[in-house]
C-alpha positions, 0 to 999 in steps of 0.5 A, spaced: 514 484 496 520 488 493 517 486 486 511 490 489 515 496 491 519 496 485 512 497 480 509 502 485 515 506 485 515 506 478 508 508 477 509 514 482 516 515 477 511 517 471 511 524 470 504 524 469 498 518 469 492 521 467 487 518 462 482 525 462 477 521 462 474 526 468 472 524 475 473 516 473 480 519 472 480 521 480 476 515 481 481 510 478 487 513 482 485 513 489 482 506 487 489 504 485 492 507 492 488 504 495 489 496 492 496 497 491 497 498 498 493 493 501 497 488 496 503 491 499 501 490 506 499 483 505 505 481 502 510 485 507 505 481 512 506 474 510 513 475 509 514 478 517 510 472 519 513 467 515 519 468 519 515 466 525 512 472 528 505 471 531 499 474 526 498 481 530 505 482 530 505 480 523 499 485 521 502 491 525 509 491 523 506 490 516 502 496 517 507 499 519 512 498 513 507 499 509 505 506 511 512 509 511 513 506 505 507 510 503 509 517 506 515 515 501 512 514 496 509 521 497 515 524 497 518 521 492 513 523 487 515 530 490 522 530 485 517 528 479 515 532 474 508 534 473 507 530 480 506 532 487 505 530 493 499 530 497 497 528 504 490 525 501 494 520 497 497 517 503 490 517 506 487 512 501 494 508 501 492 508 509 485 506 507 487 500 503 492 498 509 486 498 513 481 493 510 487 489 508 488 488 516 481 488 518 480 482 513 487 479 515 484 480 523 477 478 521 478 471 517 483 467 519 485 464 513 487 470 509 495 468 507 499 471 512 494 468 517 498 460 521 493 459 526 496 463 532 
């Protein structure tokens, strides 16, 4: 979980991640937002679940922690040359969190589930 958060931080600290591929570049970057925060949510929620919390409590707590990290990540980017903070990026992060949380709640067999 901490390693994954560090990877997100390093990507955010990179001055420019553009590929020059036009619309494909935008789709790639927004998809990355969704994927990286879906994974972060799953890791955080699983860590919470392993400490004895119910699946629902782990899911809700994981969502909150991942969202706070998303906001702090955008704030961090505002200090990186060539980067800026964007509310739309937090919304893409949130989309990833919500998609992963919905899957966890719908399918008890996902990694954070323990049958509760």
